[in-house]
C-alpha positions in Angstrom: 0.0 -0.2 0.1 1.2 3.3 -0.7 1.3 6.4 1.3 0.2 9.4 -0.2 2.6 12.4 0.7 1.5 15.7 0.6 3.3 18.4 -1.6 3.3 21.6 -1.4 1.5 21.6 -5.0 -0.9 18.5 -3.9 -2.8 21.4 -1.2 -6.0 22.5 -2.3 -6.7 26.1 -3.1 -9.1 27.1 -0.9 -6.8 27.0 2.3 -5.0 29.9 0.8 -7.9 31.6 1.1 -8.6 30.4 4.8 -4.7 31.3 5.6 -5.8 34.8 4.1 -8.9 35.6 5.3 -7.8 34.9 9.2 -4.7 37.3 8.4 -6.6 40.0 7.6 -8.8 39.3 10.1 -6.4 39.3 13.1 -5.3 42.5 11.6 -5.3 44.9 15.0 -7.1 47.9 14.5 -5.6 50.8 15.9 -8.0 53.0 17.4 -7.0 56.7 19.5 -8.0 56.6 23.3 -10.3 59.1 24.3 -9.3 62.7 24.6 -10.3 64.3 28.3 -11.0 67.8 28.7 -9.8 69.6 31.9 -12.2 72.6 33.0 -11.5 74.9 35.5 -15.0 76.6 37.1 -15.0 79.9 38.0 -16.2 81.1 42.2 -16.8 84.2 44.0 -14.2 83.3 46.6 -10.8 82.0 45.0 -8.1 84.8 44.2 -7.6 85.6 40.4 -4.0 85.0 41.2 -4.5 82.5 42.1 -5.5 81.1 39.4 -3.5 82.1 37.6 -0.8 80.4 39.2 -2.2 77.3 39.1 -2.7 77.6 35.6 1.1 78.4 34.9 2.3 75.4 37.2 0.2 73.0 36.5 -0.3 73.4 32.8 3.0 75.2 31.9 1.1 78.2 30.8 3.3 81.4 30.2 2.0 84.2 32.9 0.1 86.1 29.6 -1.7 82.5 28.5 -2.8 82.3 32.4 -4.1 85.3 32.7 -6.3 85.3 29.5 -7.6 81.9 30.7 -8.4 83.0 34.1 -10.2 86.2 32.3 -12.1 83.5 30.7 -13.4 81.9 33.6 -13.9 84.2 35.1 -16.2 86.3 32.4 -17.5 83.0 31.2 -17.6 80.6 34.3 -15.7 77.9 32.9 -12.6 77.1 30.5 -10.8 74.4 28.9 -7.5 74.6 30.2 -6.1 71.2 28.8 -7.0 68.4 26.4 -5.0 65.3 27.6 -5.4 61.5 28.1 -7.8 60.0 31.2 -4.7 59.2 32.9 -3.0 62.8 32.9 -6.9 64.7 33.0 -7.2 62.9 36.0 -3.8 63.9 37.6 -4.0 67.3 36.7 -7.7 67.3 38.2 -6.6 65.7 41.1 -3.2 68.2 41.8 -5.2 71.2 41.5 -7.8 70.1 43.6 -5.4 69.5 46.4 -3.5 72.5 45.6 -6.5 74.4 45.8 -7.7 72.8 49.4 -4.2 73.3 51.0 -4.7 77.2 50.4 -8.2 77.0 51.7 -9.4 78.2 48.5 -13.2 76.4 46.6 -11.5 76.8 43.2 -13.3 73.8 41.1 -11.5 71.5 38.5 -12.7 68.6 36.7 -12.7 67.1 33.2 -15.2 65.3 30.6 -14.8 63.4 27.6 -13.9 65.2 24.6 -16.6 64.5 21.7 
């Protein structure tokens, strides 16, 4: 009795298609992680100079940039102070809130997912 050995040319054609479709299906789909806006909220008690200092210290703004954002917060009640990954946004919010509490200011900082 002869035993048949498969040669490359003996492989059925549909095997190649199956291999190709598996490769296409397993290709990773890269999707950018969502970004989050960090917002500073106005209140009637936190000094404007303190807000400017927070923006310079935690968001790396120049004095002029920080002053402009502080005025926006003051006039409009809220301003976006940066857009970051979830982890960085969360860290910034925590840093600002802790710093404000340590200095006994009611400054509020929040984050929301960017649409």
